[in-house]
C-alpha positions in Angstrom: -46.9 58.0 24.3 -46.0 56.1 28.0 -43.5 54.1 26.3 -42.2 57.8 25.3 -42.2 59.3 29.0 -40.5 55.8 30.5 -37.7 55.9 27.4 -36.7 59.6 27.5 -35.9 59.8 31.3 -33.8 55.9 30.5 -31.6 57.6 27.8 -31.0 60.6 30.0 -29.5 58.6 33.1 -27.9 56.0 30.8 -26.0 59.1 29.1 -25.7 60.8 32.9 -23.9 57.3 33.9 -22.1 57.3 31.0 -20.8 60.7 31.5 -19.7 60.3 34.8 -17.9 57.3 34.0 -16.0 59.1 31.2 -14.5 61.9 34.3 -14.1 59.1 36.8 -11.5 57.7 33.9 -10.3 61.3 33.3 -9.8 61.3 36.8 -7.8 58.3 36.9 -5.1 59.0 34.6 -6.3 56.8 32.0 -6.0 59.1 28.9 -2.7 60.4 30.4 -0.2 58.3 28.0 -1.9 57.2 24.5 1.6 57.4 22.7 3.1 54.4 25.2 0.2 52.0 24.6 0.2 52.4 21.2 4.2 51.7 21.2 4.3 49.4 23.8 2.5 46.8 20.9 5.4 47.3 19.0 7.9 46.2 21.3 9.2 42.7 20.5 9.4 40.8 23.8 9.5 37.1 22.1 13.3 36.3 24.0 12.3 36.3 27.1 9.2 34.3 28.3 6.3 35.6 30.6 6.7 35.9 34.7 5.8 32.3 35.6 6.3 30.9 32.2 9.4 28.4 31.6 10.7 27.6 28.3 10.8 23.2 27.9 14.0 21.9 26.4 12.8 19.8 23.7 9.7 22.8 22.7 12.0 24.6 20.2 11.5 28.2 22.5 7.8 27.4 22.6 6.6 29.0 25.4 4.8 26.2 28.5 2.8 26.9 31.1 4.2 26.0 34.7 
């Protein structure tokens, strides 16, 4: 019985923390552009190396870290 007296407030507190984190993310705009994030994975950008990386001339187009 003493375990329930500890676990119930703990569970309520964890739920409250999750709810606060959700509203914080909602205010920061984390859920504004759901379609853009879904479509961004489909964009093929293999033609240009990422910033700070260079292609080695002998590497047949493979990206080599600096």
